[in-house]
N, C-alpha and C positions, 0 to 999 in steps of 0.2 A: 517178280514184274514191277518196275517203276513206271511212272506217269507223269507229266509235267504239267505245275500250273505256271501259263503265260500272266503275267500279272500286266497291266496298265505300264506302270513306270518303266516295265522294260524289264524288270527282274524275273527269272527263272528260276522256281524251284522242284526238284523233283521230289517226287510223294509216292507213298503205297497205300493200299486201301488199309481201314485199318483191319478187315478179316486175313490181311492176305493175298485173296485174291480178285473179290471185285467190291468198285465203289457203291455204299448206300446212294439213296435218292437223296437222303438229307445231308452226304455229306458234299453231294456235286452240287447240292442247294449251297450249301456253305462256302464252296469254293468260288463260284460264281455270285454270292449274294442276292440272292432271290429264286424264282422260278426257272428253271432250266430250259432249253433248246439245246436237241442235237442236230448239228453238221457231220455229215458223213466226210469224211476226208478222203477214206478210199474204201477198199473192201475188209479192211484192219486196222481203221485208225478212227476216232474220234474225236470233235472237238466238244466240249459242253462249254454253252454261252449263257447267262442271261438272257432271258427270251423279255426281257422287259426294259434292256440298256438302254438303247436309243428314247425311250419315253420315260426315264430316269435322269437322263444325260450323263450315263457314264461315259468316264474320260476314255478318249481313244487307246486304242489296243494296234500299236503299228507291228509287231510282231504276227501276232494271230491274226491280224487281215491278211498280210503277206502270206502266211500258210493256208489260210481257205482261199484265197485267191489263184494260190498257185494249184488247188484240189478243184477245184469249180469256180465259174463265176460267182459271187459275192460278194454283197457290202460289205461297208465296213464294221469290223467287228469294234466291240466295246466296253470297258470290264475287265476285270480278271478272266481267265478261262483255264480250261482243263482239259490238256489232248490225253487221250488214255487207248490202247488196246480196245478194239472192240469188243474182246472177252470180258472186258475189264468193268464193264458197266451193262449193266441186266436191265 
């Protein structure tokens, strides 16, 4: 099962967990560049973002913001994010 990294520059990358099943905390932190915050997009999908993104003035992520706002009322999303199935992050 693949997941998607939505980069702030508009680039989209398909990624898989190193162990083949679920992303480790370190893997998620590496994608977002720091401490993580989990946003539940649905009962089956998560978006993992940088918890301190706004404090660190990370760039606006238009694509991630649109997805988060379709799923729930969310503020703007900044920085690179990981979107994955809920079973891929424990």
